[in-house]
C-alpha positions as CSV (number, residue, x, y, z in Angstrom):
1,X,151.7,86.9,106.3
2,X,151.7,85.4,102.8
3,X,149.4,87.2,100.3
4,X,147.7,83.9,99.2
5,X,147.0,82.9,102.7
6,X,145.6,86.4,103.4
7,X,143.3,86.2,100.4
8,X,142.2,82.7,101.3
9,X,141.3,83.7,104.8
10,X,138.6,85.9,103.5
11,X,139.8,89.2,104.1
12,X,139.4,90.3,100.6
13,X,135.7,89.3,100.7
14,X,135.3,92.0,103.5
15,X,137.1,94.7,101.6
16,X,134.6,96.3,99.4
17,X,130.9,96.9,98.9
18,X,129.2,96.1,95.5
19,X,132.2,95.6,93.1
20,X,131.4,93.6,90.0
21,X,133.4,90.5,89.6
22,X,134.5,91.8,86.2
23,X,135.9,94.9,88.0
24,X,138.2,92.6,90.0
25,X,139.2,90.7,86.8
26,X,140.3,93.8,84.8
27,X,143.9,93.4,85.4
28,X,143.9,89.7,84.6
29,X,142.5,90.3,81.1
30,X,144.6,93.4,80.5
31,X,141.6,95.3,79.4
32,X,141.9,98.9,78.3
33,X,138.8,101.0,78.1
34,X,138.2,104.3,76.5
35,X,138.0,107.6,78.4
36,X,134.7,109.1,78.8
37,X,133.0,110.1,75.6
38,X,133.1,113.9,75.5
39,X,131.7,114.2,79.0
40,X,128.3,112.7,78.1
41,X,126.3,110.8,80.6
42,X,123.4,108.3,80.2
43,X,121.2,107.8,83.2
44,X,119.0,104.6,82.7
45,X,116.0,104.3,85.0
46,X,114.1,101.0,85.1
47,X,110.4,100.9,86.3
48,X,110.3,97.2,87.4
49,X,107.0,95.6,87.5
50,X,105.5,96.9,84.1
51,X,104.2,100.4,84.5
52,X,100.8,101.2,83.0
53,X,101.5,103.3,80.0
54,X,97.9,104.2,79.2
55,X,97.6,106.0,82.6
56,X,101.1,107.4,82.5
57,X,100.9,109.1,79.0
58,X,97.1,109.3,78.8
59,X,95.5,109.1,75.3
60,X,92.6,111.4,76.5
61,X,91.8,112.0,72.7
62,X,91.0,108.3,72.2
63,X,87.2,107.5,73.0
64,X,88.0,103.7,73.5
65,X,90.3,104.6,76.3
66,X,87.3,105.7,78.5
67,X,85.2,102.7,77.4
68,X,88.0,100.3,78.4
69,X,88.6,101.9,81.8
70,X,85.4,103.3,83.2
71,X,86.7,103.3,86.8
72,X,90.5,104.0,86.5
73,X,90.8,106.2,83.4
74,X,92.3,109.8,83.9
75,X,89.9,112.4,83.0
76,X,90.6,114.6,80.0
77,X,92.3,118.0,80.8
78,X,90.2,120.5,82.5
79,X,90.8,123.4,84.8
80,X,90.5,120.8,87.7
81,X,93.7,119.8,89.3
82,X,93.1,116.1,89.1
83,X,92.9,115.6,85.4
84,X,95.4,114.8,82.6
85,X,98.0,117.5,81.9
86,X,97.6,118.4,78.3
87,X,100.6,117.9,76.0
88,X,99.5,118.1,72.5
89,X,95.7,118.0,72.4
90,X,95.6,114.1,72.3
91,X,98.1,112.9,75.0
92,X,98.4,114.1,78.5
93,X,100.5,113.3,81.6
94,X,99.1,111.6,84.7
95,X,98.5,114.5,87.1
96,X,101.0,112.9,89.6
97,X,103.6,113.7,86.8
98,X,103.1,117.5,87.2
99,X,106.8,117.9,88.3
100,X,107.7,116.8,84.8
101,X,105.4,119.1,82.9
102,X,107.9,122.1,83.1
103,X,110.4,119.9,81.4
104,X,108.0,119.3,78.6
105,X,107.4,123.1,78.4
106,X,111.2,123.7,78.1
107,X,111.5,121.0,75.3
108,X,113.6,118.7,77.6
109,X,111.0,115.9,77.9
110,X,110.1,113.4,75.0
111,X,107.6,110.7,75.7
112,X,107.5,107.7,73.5
113,X,104.2,105.7,73.3
114,X,103.5,102.3,72.1
115,X,107.1,101.2,72.5
116,X,108.6,98.1,73.9
117,X,109.7,94.6,73.2
118,X,108.6,92.6,70.2
119,X,108.5,89.5,72.5
120,X,105.0,88.5,73.3
121,X,106.1,87.2,76.8
122,X,104.1,88.3,79.8
123,X,106.8,87.1,82.2
124,X,108.4,90.0,84.3
125,X,111.7,88.0,84.5
126,X,112.0,87.2,80.8
127,X,110.8,90.6,79.7
128,X,113.2,92.4,81.9
129,X,116.0,90.1,80.8
130,X,115.2,90.7,77.1
131,X,115.1,94.5,77.5
132,X,118.3,94.6,79.5
133,X,120.2,92.1,77.2
134,X,118.8,93.9,74.1
135,X,118.1,90.5,72.5
136,X,114.4,89.7,72.8
137,X,113.4,86.1,73.0
138,X,117.0,85.1,73.1
139,X,117.7,83.7,76.6
140,X,121.4,82.7,75.9
141,X,122.8,86.2,75.9
142,X,125.2,86.5,78.7
143,X,125.8,90.3,78.9
144,X,123.7,93.4,78.9
145,X,123.6,95.9,76.0
146,X,125.1,98.8,78.0
147,X,128.1,96.6,79.0
148,X,128.5,95.7,75.4
149,X,128.6,99.4,74.6
150,X,131.3,100.0,77.2
151,X,133.4,97.2,75.9
152,X,133.0,98.2,72.2
153,X,133.4,101.9,72.4
154,X,137.1,101.9,71.5
155,X,140.4,101.4,73.2
156,X,142.9,103.9,74.5
157,X,146.2,102.4,75.7
158,X,147.4,105.6,77.3
159,X,144.1,106.7,78.9
160,X,143.5,106.5,82.7
161,X,139.9,105.2,82.9
162,X,137.9,105.8,86.0
163,X,136.6,102.9,87.9
164,X,133.3,104.8,88.1
165,X,132.8,104.8,84.4
166,X,129.7,102.7,84.8
167,X,127.8,102.8,88.3
168,X,124.6,101.0,89.4
169,X,122.9,102.4,92.5
170,X,121.7,98.9,93.4
171,X,122.6,96.0,95.7
172,X,124.0,94.1,92.8
173,X,125.0,94.6,89.1
174,X,121.8,94.8,87.0
175,X,121.5,92.7,83.9
176,X,122.0,95.6,81.6
177,X,125.6,96.2,83.0
178,X,126.6,92.6,83.3
179,X,129.5,91.6,80.9
180,X,133.2,91.7,80.3
181,X,133.6,95.5,81.0
182,X,134.2,96.6,84.6
183,X,131.2,98.2,86.4
184,X,130.4,99.1,90.1
185,X,127.3,98.4,92.0
186,X,126.4,99.9,95.3
187,X,123.5,100.8,97.5
188,X,124.9,104.1,98.7
189,X,128.2,106.1,98.1
190,X,129.1,106.1,101.7
191,X,129.0,102.3,101.7
192,X,131.6,102.0,99.0
193,X,134.6,101.7,101.3
194,X,136.9,99.4,103.1
195,X,134.9,97.6,105.8
196,X,137.8,97.3,108.1
197,X,139.2,100.3,110.0
198,X,142.4,101.8,111.3
199,X,145.6,99.8,111.2
200,X,143.9,96.9,109.6
201,X,142.8,99.0,106.6
202,X,146.3,100.3,106.1
203,X,147.9,97.0,106.3
204,X,145.4,95.6,103.8
205,X,146.2,98.4,101.4
206,X,149.9,97.9,101.8
207,X,149.6,94.3,101.2
208,X,147.8,95.0,98.0
209,X,150.3,97.7,96.8
210,X,153.4,95.6,97.3
211,X,154.6,92.4,95.7
212,X,154.3,91.0,92.2
213,X,151.5,92.4,89.9
214,X,149.2,89.4,90.2
215,X,145.4,89.5,90.1
216,X,145.1,90.3,93.8
217,X,147.7,93.1,93.6
218,X,146.1,94.7,90.5
219,X,142.5,94.5,91.5
220,X,143.3,95.6,95.1
221,X,145.2,98.7,93.9
222,X,142.2,99.6,91.8
223,X,139.9,99.1,94.7
224,X,141.7,101.5,97.0
225,X,142.2,104.0,94.3
226,X,138.4,103.9,93.7
227,X,137.7,104.2,97.4
228,X,140.0,107.4,97.6
229,X,138.5,108.9,94.5
230,X,135.0,108.4,96.0
231,X,136.0,109.8,99.4
232,X,137.3,113.0,97.7
233,X,133.8,113.6,96.4
234,X,132.8,113.7,100.1
235,X,129.4,112.0,99.9
236,X,128.4,113.0,103.4
237,X,128.4,116.7,102.7
238,X,126.9,117.0,99.4
239,X,124.4,119.8,98.9
240,X,122.1,119.8,95.8
241,X,122.1,122.9,93.7
242,X,119.5,125.3,92.5
243,X,117.3,124.6,95.4
244,X,116.6,121.0,94.4
245,X,114.8,118.9,97.0
246,X,115.0,115.1,96.5
247,X,112.3,112.9,98.1
248,X,113.6,110.9,101.0
249,X,112.6,107.7,99.0
250,X,115.2,105.2,98.0
251,X,114.8,106.1,94.4
252,X,115.0,109.9,95.2
253,X,118.3,109.3,97.2
254,X,119.7,107.2,94.5
255,X,119.2,110.0,91.9
256,X,120.7,112.4,94.4
257,X,123.9,110.3,94.5
258,X,124.0,109.9,90.7
259,X,123.8,113.8,90.4
260,X,126.7,113.8,92.9
261,X,128.8,111.5,91.0
262,X,128.4,113.4,87.7
263,X,129.3,116.7,89.4
264,X,132.1,115.4,91.3
265,X,134.0,114.6,88.0
266,X,134.8,111.0,88.8
267,X,134.5,109.9,85.1
268,X,130.9,108.7,85.2
269,X,129.5,107.8,81.8
270,X,126.6,105.3,82.5
271,X,124.5,105.4,85.6
272,X,121.5,102.9,86.5
273,X,118.8,103.0,89.1
274,X,115.6,101.2,89.3
275,X,112.3,101.7,91.1
276,X,109.7,98.9,91.7
277,X,106.1,98.8,92.6
278,X,104.4,99.0,89.1
279,X,102.7,95.7,89.1
280,X,99.2,97.1,89.6
281,X,96.9,94.1,89.4
282,X,94.7,95.2,92.2
283,X,93.4,98.7,93.3
284,X,95.5,100.5,90.8
285,X,93.5,103.7,91.2
286,X,93.1,106.6,88.8
287,X,94.1,110.1,89.6
288,X,94.6,108.9,93.1
289,X,95.7,105.6,94.6
290,X,98.6,103.1,94.2
291,X,99.9,104.2,90.8
292,X,99.5,107.8,91.5
293,X,101.6,107.5,94.6
294,X,104.4,105.7,92.7
295,X,104.3,108.3,89.9
296,X,104.6,111.1,92.4
297,X,107.9,109.8,93.7
298,X,109.0,109.0,90.2
299,X,108.3,112.6,89.0
300,X,109.6,114.4,91.9
301,X,112.8,112.5,91.9
302,X,113.5,113.1,88.3
303,X,112.4,116.8,88.5
304,X,114.8,117.2,91.4
305,X,117.7,115.6,89.6
306,X,117.2,117.9,86.5
307,X,117.0,121.0,88.7
308,X,120.1,119.9,90.6
309,X,122.1,119.3,87.5
310,X,121.2,122.7,86.1
311,X,123.3,123.6,82.9
312,X,124.9,120.1,83.2
313,X,121.8,118.6,81.8
314,X,123.2,119.7,78.4
315,X,125.5,116.6,78.5
316,X,123.0,114.3,80.3
317,X,120.2,112.1,78.9
318,X,117.8,110.3,81.3
319,X,116.0,107.3,79.8
320,X,113.2,105.5,81.5
321,X,111.9,102.1,80.7
322,X,109.6,99.3,81.9
323,X,109.5,95.7,80.8
324,X,106.1,95.9,79.1
325,X,102.8,97.8,79.6
326,X,99.4,96.7,81.0
327,X,96.2,95.3,79.5
328,X,94.1,98.0,77.9
329,X,90.9,97.0,79.7
330,X,90.7,97.3,83.5
331,X,90.2,93.9,85.3
332,X,87.6,93.0,88.0
333,X,89.8,94.1,90.8
334,X,90.3,97.7,89.8
335,X,93.7,97.1,88.4
336,X,95.3,96.1,85.1
337,X,97.0,92.8,84.1
338,X,100.2,92.2,82.1
339,X,100.1,93.8,78.7
340,X,102.5,94.4,75.8
341,X,103.5,97.9,74.5
342,X,104.5,100.6,77.1
343,X,105.8,104.1,77.3
344,X,109.3,105.6,77.8
345,X,110.6,109.0,78.6
346,X,113.7,110.6,77.3
347,X,114.9,113.8,79.1
348,X,117.9,116.1,78.6
349,X,119.3,119.3,77.1
350,X,120.1,117.5,73.8
351,X,116.6,116.0,73.5
352,X,114.1,117.3,70.9
353,X,111.3,117.4,73.3
354,X,107.8,118.8,73.4
355,X,106.6,116.0,71.2
356,X,105.1,112.6,71.8
357,X,107.0,110.1,69.7
358,X,105.9,106.8,68.2
359,X,103.1,105.8,66.0
360,X,99.7,105.6,67.9
361,X,98.0,102.2,67.0
362,X,94.7,103.1,68.5
363,X,92.6,101.2,71.2
364,X,89.7,100.0,69.1
365,X,89.1,96.2,69.4
366,X,90.5,95.4,66.0
367,X,93.6,97.5,66.9
368,X,94.6,95.8,70.1
369,X,97.3,93.3,70.3
370,X,95.9,89.9,70.7
371,X,92.6,91.5,71.3
372,X,93.7,93.0,74.7
373,X,96.7,95.1,74.7
374,X,98.2,98.3,73.3
375,X,99.9,97.2,70.1
376,X,103.7,97.8,69.7
377,X,104.8,100.2,67.0
378,X,108.4,101.1,68.2
379,X,110.9,98.5,69.1
380,X,112.8,99.4,72.2
381,X,116.0,98.8,70.4
382,X,115.2,101.8,68.1
383,X,115.2,104.1,71.0
384,X,118.3,102.5,72.7
385,X,120.3,102.7,69.4
386,X,119.5,106.3,68.8
387,X,120.7,107.3,72.3
388,X,123.7,105.1,72.1
389,X,124.7,106.7,68.8
390,X,123.5,110.2,69.1
391,X,124.4,110.7,72.7
392,X,127.2,108.4,73.6
393,X,128.8,108.3,70.2
394,X,128.4,104.4,69.8
395,X,129.2,103.1,66.2
396,X,129.0,99.3,66.5
397,X,125.1,98.8,66.7
398,X,125.5,95.3,65.4
399,X,127.4,94.5,68.4
400,X,125.1,96.2,70.8
401,X,121.9,94.7,69.3
402,X,122.8,91.6,67.3
403,X,120.4,90.7,64.7
404,X,118.5,93.9,64.9
405,X,117.7,95.7,61.6
406,X,117.5,99.4,62.4
407,X,114.6,101.1,60.7
408,X,113.7,104.8,60.4
409,X,115.0,106.9,63.3
410,X,112.6,108.6,65.6
411,X,114.7,111.8,65.7
412,X,114.8,112.0,69.5
413,X,118.1,114.0,69.7
414,X,119.0,117.4,68.2
């Protein structure tokens, strides 16, 4: 059978699960990528839907907070179990984030408040696009800031680069990883495989590995090498370390598989996962309810990941983000509408934790953005750039965040 006919017949389309098209184009462009930067790993977690920052990192020391939210505010810290978990006498964590409190106590957790995009859009789609592209209010950007980091972080003609350098545990490549540098997206590790079995798979591999080194030959060889590399990690038999117990939720299992990839030594440098369900217009709840349940899964999954990683967290940074926050005042449906500034978490062994970062703008009427929202005091690009340079070793910030003038650093990393 001629290779071109074989490709045209559609066999290639059935061959893999979740490969980015740029991964399959790598041989065409002759791209050479750098090896993993000193074993450092960045895990990006996107809370899609706009998480309510004021009930996640609770400003219980702000009187206006309780005036704005008489039914859904989180009570100030007390001996009761269902109240904010005191961090510094002014801010506290939602009680459902209790699994993260030990990370704060150990100095591994750094919340950032009043952080987000300078864009005033209240569109989920646009705000997520701006945060992932790293270019607020610029809709023409074609790639994500993390893909630009991968492409710009040097060249190494003699390096063997892992096809798993950048992995999204998602059904398709997220905006933040789209671009010229190769990435992989997959729902689950055990689904990344040739979808035809036995002799057919062997014949397909043989076809890819023979003949002239054209696009199909090169990309096919990489595909099978990637499959074999992942199989050697044995996804089906992975057992978390240190007694870690991941939730059975989709998010929990995605973090479990990211931990496996890191510990399997397949060359992972950037990982991505997202978790939805944060658009709480109706019946948001306070210490209990819709938001509390979402935060419980979120916190248990992250806590299990850090426990599982153990000492390896020294080389890992977890960065959480959401496209914007929510309105400071509760609405008439027991929820909150689209807002402006939000909150992030940075977690890891190299993080200067046990401090809430960002300038607090206050919640008095004259302090609110457009008279209704938590005001922005930290541009998300300040956070991203600090992590890109301090953790991953990036040097070309003008490439990562074009047009952004970096100001004073927050000092998130030691």
